[in-house]
C-alpha positions as CSV (number, residue, x, y, z in Angstrom):
1,M,-2.5,29.3,-10.9
2,S,0.0,29.3,-8.1
3,H,3.4,27.0,-8.1
4,R,2.3,26.3,-4.8
5,S,-1.7,24.9,-6.0
6,L,0.0,22.7,-8.6
7,R,2.2,21.2,-6.1
8,L,-0.6,20.3,-3.8
9,F,-2.9,19.5,-6.4
10,L,-0.2,16.6,-7.6
11,F,0.2,15.6,-4.2
12,V,-3.6,15.3,-3.4
13,F,-3.7,12.7,-6.5
14,V,-0.7,10.9,-5.5
15,L,-1.8,10.5,-2.3
16,G,-5.3,9.3,-3.3
17,L,-5.0,7.4,-6.7
18,A,-1.2,7.6,-7.6
19,A,-0.3,11.1,-9.7
20,F,-2.3,13.1,-11.5
21,G,-1.6,16.6,-11.7
22,L,-1.5,19.9,-13.1
23,Y,2.0,19.8,-12.1
24,R,5.0,22.3,-13.0
25,V,8.6,20.2,-13.0
26,E,10.6,22.0,-11.1
27,K,13.4,24.3,-12.6
28,R,16.5,22.6,-12.8
29,Q,19.3,24.7,-11.6
30,K,23.0,24.2,-12.7
31,S,24.1,22.6,-9.6
32,S,20.8,20.5,-8.4
33,R,17.9,18.6,-9.6
34,L,15.7,17.8,-6.6
35,A,15.0,19.1,-3.2
36,L,15.8,17.0,-0.1
37,A,13.0,16.6,2.5
38,A,13.8,18.3,5.7
39,G,14.2,16.6,8.9
40,T,11.4,17.9,10.8
41,P,7.4,17.7,10.3
42,S,7.5,21.3,8.8
43,G,8.3,20.1,5.3
44,S,10.8,22.7,4.7
45,S,13.2,21.9,1.9
46,Q,17.1,21.5,2.0
47,P,19.4,22.6,-0.8
48,A,18.9,19.9,-3.6
49,A,21.5,17.5,-4.4
50,S,23.2,16.7,-7.7
51,S,22.2,13.6,-9.5
52,G,25.9,12.1,-9.2
53,G,26.9,13.8,-5.7
54,T,26.2,12.8,-2.2
55,P,23.9,15.4,-0.8
56,A,24.4,16.7,2.8
57,V,21.7,14.9,4.9
58,P,20.6,17.5,8.2
59,E,20.9,16.1,11.7
60,A,18.3,13.7,13.0
61,P,16.2,15.1,15.6
62,A,17.1,14.4,19.2
63,A,15.6,11.4,21.1
64,N,13.6,13.9,23.0
65,S,12.7,16.4,21.1
66,P,9.3,17.5,19.5
67,E,9.9,16.0,16.1
68,M,10.7,12.7,17.6
69,A,7.8,12.9,20.1
70,H,5.3,13.4,17.0
71,S,6.9,10.6,14.9
72,R,6.0,8.4,18.0
73,T,2.6,9.5,18.3
74,T,2.4,8.9,14.5
75,E,3.5,5.3,15.1
76,A,0.8,4.9,18.1
77,H,-1.9,6.1,15.7
78,G,-0.9,4.5,12.2
79,A,1.0,1.4,12.8
80,L,-0.1,-1.8,11.6
81,P,-0.8,-4.9,13.9
82,A,0.8,-7.5,11.6
83,E,1.7,-8.2,8.3
84,A,-1.6,-10.3,7.8
85,A,-3.5,-7.3,8.0
86,L,-2.4,-5.9,4.4
87,A,-5.3,-6.0,2.0
88,L,-2.6,-5.6,-0.8
89,R,-2.7,-8.0,-3.5
90,P,0.0,-8.8,-5.9
91,G,-1.0,-8.1,-9.8
92,E,-3.9,-6.0,-8.7
93,I,-4.9,-2.8,-11.3
94,L,-6.8,-0.3,-10.7
95,D,-7.8,2.4,-13.5
96,F,-9.5,5.5,-12.9
97,K,-10.7,8.5,-14.7
98,A,-10.2,11.9,-13.2
99,S,-12.7,15.0,-14.0
100,V,-11.9,19.0,-13.0
101,S,-14.6,21.2,-12.7
102,Q,-16.7,21.1,-15.9
103,L,-13.9,19.3,-17.7
104,N,-14.8,15.5,-17.9
105,H,-12.2,12.3,-18.2
106,V,-8.9,15.2,-18.4
107,A,-6.6,12.1,-17.2
108,S,-6.2,8.5,-16.8
109,L,-4.5,7.0,-13.7
110,R,-3.6,3.7,-13.1
111,L,-2.7,2.0,-9.6
112,E,-0.5,-1.1,-9.5
113,V,0.1,-3.7,-7.2
114,V,3.4,-5.0,-8.9
115,E,4.8,-7.7,-6.3
116,R,6.2,-8.3,-3.1
117,R,10.0,-8.9,-3.3
118,N,13.4,-8.5,-1.4
119,F,14.5,-5.1,-1.8
120,L,17.7,-4.1,0.2
121,G,17.5,-7.0,2.4
122,K,13.9,-6.1,3.2
123,S,10.4,-7.5,2.5
124,V,8.6,-4.4,0.6
125,W,5.8,-4.1,-1.4
126,H,6.7,-2.7,-5.1
127,I,3.6,-0.1,-6.0
128,Q,3.4,2.0,-9.4
129,A,1.2,4.6,-10.6
130,F,0.9,6.0,-14.1
131,A,-0.9,9.3,-14.9
132,H,-1.7,10.9,-18.4
133,T,-3.0,13.7,-19.5
134,E,-6.6,13.2,-22.1
135,N,-7.9,15.3,-24.5
136,P,-8.8,18.3,-24.4
137,L,-6.3,19.2,-21.5
138,R,-3.4,17.3,-23.1
139,F,-3.5,20.3,-25.9
140,V,-2.2,22.4,-23.3
141,F,-0.9,20.2,-20.5
142,A,0.7,17.1,-22.0
143,L,1.7,14.9,-19.2
144,D,2.8,11.0,-18.8
145,D,4.3,10.4,-15.4
146,Q,5.2,7.2,-13.6
147,F,5.7,6.7,-9.8
148,D,7.4,3.6,-8.1
149,S,7.4,2.8,-4.3
150,Y,8.9,0.5,-2.4
151,S,7.3,0.4,0.9
152,D,8.2,-2.0,3.8
153,A,5.7,-5.2,3.7
154,A,4.8,-4.8,7.4
155,T,4.3,-1.2,8.0
156,L,4.3,0.3,4.3
157,H,6.7,2.8,5.3
158,S,8.9,4.0,2.6
159,V,12.4,2.9,1.4
160,Q,12.5,4.1,-1.9
161,Y,10.2,6.4,-3.7
162,E,10.8,7.3,-7.8
163,L,9.5,9.8,-10.0
164,H,9.7,9.5,-13.8
165,L,8.3,12.8,-15.1
166,N,7.6,13.9,-18.6
167,E,5.5,16.9,-18.3
168,R,5.2,19.3,-21.5
169,G,8.3,17.8,-23.0
170,Q,10.3,18.1,-19.6
171,K,11.6,15.1,-18.1
172,L,13.0,14.3,-15.1
173,D,14.1,11.1,-13.3
174,S,14.2,11.4,-9.3
175,V,15.5,8.2,-7.3
176,Q,15.3,8.9,-3.6
177,R,16.2,6.5,-0.8
178,L,14.4,7.3,2.7
179,T,16.3,7.0,5.6
180,S,15.5,8.4,9.0
181,S,19.2,7.5,10.6
182,G,21.6,9.0,7.6
183,N,23.1,5.4,7.4
184,M,21.2,3.5,4.2
185,P,23.4,3.8,1.2
186,A,22.2,5.1,-2.0
187,A,23.1,3.2,-5.4
188,S,24.5,5.1,-8.2
189,G,21.9,7.2,-9.6
190,A,19.8,7.8,-6.4
191,V,20.1,10.2,-3.5
192,Q,19.6,10.0,0.0
193,T,16.8,12.0,1.5
194,R,16.4,12.4,5.5
195,V,12.7,11.9,6.8
196,L,11.3,11.2,9.8
197,P,10.7,7.9,11.2
198,G,7.7,6.0,10.2
199,T,7.2,8.4,6.9
200,R,5.4,7.0,3.8
201,D,5.4,7.9,0.4
202,P,1.9,8.8,-1.3
203,L,1.6,5.7,-3.0
204,G,2.1,3.6,0.2
205,M,-0.2,6.1,2.2
206,M,-2.9,5.1,-0.5
207,Q,-2.5,1.6,0.2
208,F,-2.1,1.9,4.0
209,L,-5.4,3.3,4.3
210,R,-6.9,0.4,2.6
211,T,-5.2,-2.0,5.5
212,V,-7.0,0.5,8.6
213,D,-9.7,-1.1,10.4
214,W,-12.0,2.0,10.3
215,S,-15.0,0.5,12.3
216,R,-12.3,0.8,15.4
217,T,-9.8,3.4,14.4
218,P,-11.3,6.9,14.9
219,E,-7.9,8.4,13.3
220,V,-4.7,7.7,11.7
221,R,-2.1,10.0,11.1
222,C,1.5,10.1,9.6
223,P,4.4,11.8,7.7
224,V,4.0,11.9,4.2
225,Y,6.9,12.9,1.6
226,D,5.8,13.0,-2.0
227,G,9.2,13.5,-3.4
228,H,9.8,17.3,-2.5
229,K,8.1,18.2,1.2
230,L,7.5,16.5,4.0
231,Y,3.8,17.0,5.2
232,D,1.4,15.7,8.2
233,V,-1.2,13.9,7.1
234,R,-4.5,12.6,9.0
235,A,-7.0,10.6,7.9
236,N,-10.6,10.1,10.0
237,V,-13.8,8.5,9.2
238,A,-16.5,10.8,8.2
239,G,-19.3,8.6,7.4
240,S,-20.5,6.0,4.6
241,A,-21.9,6.4,1.3
242,S,-23.2,4.3,-1.4
243,I,-21.4,5.7,-4.6
244,T,-21.9,4.8,-8.0
245,V,-18.7,5.2,-10.2
246,P,-18.1,3.4,-13.9
247,A,-16.9,0.5,-11.8
248,G,-20.2,-0.1,-10.6
249,T,-22.0,0.7,-7.4
250,F,-20.3,0.3,-3.9
251,D,-21.1,0.5,-0.3
252,T,-18.4,3.1,0.7
253,S,-16.8,4.3,4.3
254,K,-15.9,8.2,3.7
255,I,-12.4,9.3,4.8
256,A,-11.7,12.3,5.2
257,I,-7.9,13.3,4.6
258,R,-6.3,16.6,5.9
259,V,-3.0,17.8,5.1
260,F,-0.7,20.1,7.6
261,D,2.0,21.9,5.9
262,N,4.5,23.4,8.8
263,G,2.2,22.7,11.1
264,A,-0.6,24.5,9.7
265,E,-3.7,22.8,8.3
266,M,-4.7,24.0,4.6
267,K,-7.9,25.4,5.4
268,D,-8.3,26.3,1.9
269,A,-8.9,22.7,0.5
270,S,-10.9,19.6,1.4
271,F,-10.3,16.3,0.5
272,A,-12.1,12.7,1.1
273,L,-11.5,9.3,-0.2
274,Y,-14.5,6.5,-0.7
275,I,-13.2,3.2,0.5
276,A,-15.3,0.3,-0.4
277,R,-16.3,-2.3,2.2
278,D,-15.2,-5.2,0.4
279,P,-12.6,-7.5,1.1
280,G,-10.1,-5.6,-0.9
281,K,-11.1,-2.3,0.7
282,T,-10.9,-0.8,-2.9
283,P,-10.4,2.9,-3.1
284,V,-13.8,4.0,-5.1
285,L,-13.7,8.0,-5.4
286,L,-11.9,10.6,-4.5
287,E,-13.2,14.2,-4.1
288,A,-11.1,17.4,-3.8
289,V,-12.3,20.7,-3.5
290,L,-9.5,22.7,-4.2
291,P,-8.8,27.1,-4.6
292,F,-8.8,26.8,-8.5
293,A,-10.9,23.8,-9.0
294,S,-12.9,20.8,-7.7
295,A,-11.7,17.7,-9.0
296,R,-13.3,14.0,-9.0
297,V,-11.6,10.8,-9.7
298,E,-13.7,7.6,-10.4
299,L,-13.0,4.1,-10.3
300,D,-13.2,3.0,-14.1
301,K,-12.1,-0.8,-14.2
302,I,-10.4,-3.4,-11.7
303,H,-8.1,-6.0,-13.5
């Protein structure tokens, strides 16, 4: 299984249901711990910054550049009409079970809307996700990860994204303050990461997909930063289905998700998210077909 496939696998599960993965912790180099996102939609990485230093932040795209035009198009497709449209419920906890190919329940996933709070002078949603591998996968890949998103309450654009990884005995804590201007200070223990305007992290993107009125919106798209790279993500309605999972039977909208890396669509992978047609637009099922495996993540419990 290639390193690129491992990273993509994690990205898909974080995007859909918050962080599952046969994911390899980045090799730590002497002078760096984490890679900065590029200031372009291509997703190319910049040299990493040390945990205690101030990273060199690339220049922002020019106002009339293709990158900024892409960002404006993104906002036109992906903006929320008002805060009232958000379907998030403070204290909501969703538990999921993940299966890969013929292996059932290889991981437990939890997605939690912790609270709405003030963060850096902004009203934000604090969203958390937890992932734990289960036997038999745990015998060969012990994973206990936590992800934290602080996303703007009105738009779900990412303000800060945190990865607290514990994978096969290797631990890594990454706290990244996302900014499109380079003017937002990073607190001690965090780094400043330059991204395109309107960027969401995977948890914010997951919640954003729940806020969309899919009966009136044919497609949404926006840049998504997964903690390592910047992707262009597009989602559209691909039908409806009655889905039965451990949590029950739901009438759902099927949302097809396409991921673009360096401007090219990842043709060797397909993803579908099923969102219940209930008031909370509950995510019920994520299906992923990848070159090395197929995956199914099912809603187990609603707390």
